[in-house]
Phi, psi and omega in degrees: 000323184298312179305320177293315181290327182295318180292328176291324177291333175282336174231065190292329178289315179291327173301310184292319173304314178297318181297307190299316184291325180291325184293308184298315176304313180286318181296317178290323171306313173296325180299304179290331177294316176296312183297313177296326177297314179304299183302323175298324177293317173301320176293324176292330176292315179300327184292333183282353176264157183296118188274326177229123179242127195247115180258134187255162177294146185301331182262012177293135180281155183299321182297320177298315180298318180296323176302308181294325172299311179300319176297323181290318179294330178290343179297334179085000185255004184249123172289316177197156176226120192247130173273129176249112176284163176304320178295318183294320183298316182297320177303315182292317178297318179293323180297313189287330187243031183297339183268002182233098179294333182290313183297321177301321179286332180284349186238138180226168183294334180300327182265357176270132178282144171289163186209168176232133176248114189253132169253124179265155180288335176219151184297334181293341185270356183306309180302321182297310179291325171301318182292312178303310180303316186289339174284354181272127187292347180269351184275131177268318185209146175232121181238128177212166187275039182305308178298322179292308183293327175296321181290320185290315180300317185294313181290325179291321183289318176304315175296324181297308182300309181302311184292321179296323183291310184295318184295321185291318175299319180292319180295319175298312182299323179298313184297319181297308181300312176299315178303317184290314177301316180296320176299321176300313180295325175296319183296320175302324187256017184311305186298318181294326180296311180301319176298317180294327175296321176304321181269011172097012177293138173292153177300323175305312181296319177293321178279343186304322177291331181287318176295323175296326174287331174299309183296324175303302188296327178301312182294310184292319175295326179282325176293320177297309175313304188297318182296316181287325179298313183280342178289318177298315184296320186288333179296320185259022179306317180295329174293312181293324176306313189299320186271342183250025180297129174105337175265112186276321191214134171231111181289163179269100183046038179076014181256050179290335176297340174260017182055036176263106176236123176295318181223126346293143184295120175277164184298325185291317177295323172294320173301320181287326178299315182295312180303316176291326175296308179294322174309314184294310182297321179296309183300313176300318176293325186282317178292317175297322178285325177296322176296319174295318183286331177295322182283317193253356176254116186289173176287000000 
């Protein structure tokens, strides 16, 4: 550690440049990672709702509904299809309006349509199921969350492309800055390195201090990016709560079994975010420094 701090004191501006580029790269990486995880969680939340609701004409026989239900299930695009009879629909209606006797008196099971609540295995299959159902002459109406799901899928895909593009550019810039600053530090120690090589020091021994410094910068910048990101997040926590009212939990890519929830963020998810951030930071710093030392430290 003493050698690392000594090197930083000798080259403060180059060290600050390395730290800042790693910090911004990791901060934006964590931001986009959290954002994509959040939208994926929202998409999963929407998928837990009846995605396509098919309302049949009131006089439709149950056998005809069963036939359509079977045809839909045979497409291989459906996770489940639940039949809702007139009587079941009436029970739900009565439960929702139990405090309004006038509305209860006006509705009977005969005027409520039977329906199917269909869950697709993927959001992209919503349109296919809706189109198939709409083509049946006994179907009165088809309702599905096309606009909501399409927007979430579109935003998630767009954010994924944007984040990948930005991160690729930032990683390349990080490598360039790390290689430049490492080359400058190697130049300052040129005579010392030559002397070490003359007395038989291995390349690994010569480059070890530079690699240790790179790992140190990756760890510190990752910790700083993580701390500031979650500091800002928890500062605006009440603001997020007001917009996500009614959404209790959003699992992280279906890993709720490990208590990994994007919203509200659990200790396990926050810990995973920190581990990924510093691992990513250390990896970038190590590879960038390794490339620089391989280029500028001769055989």
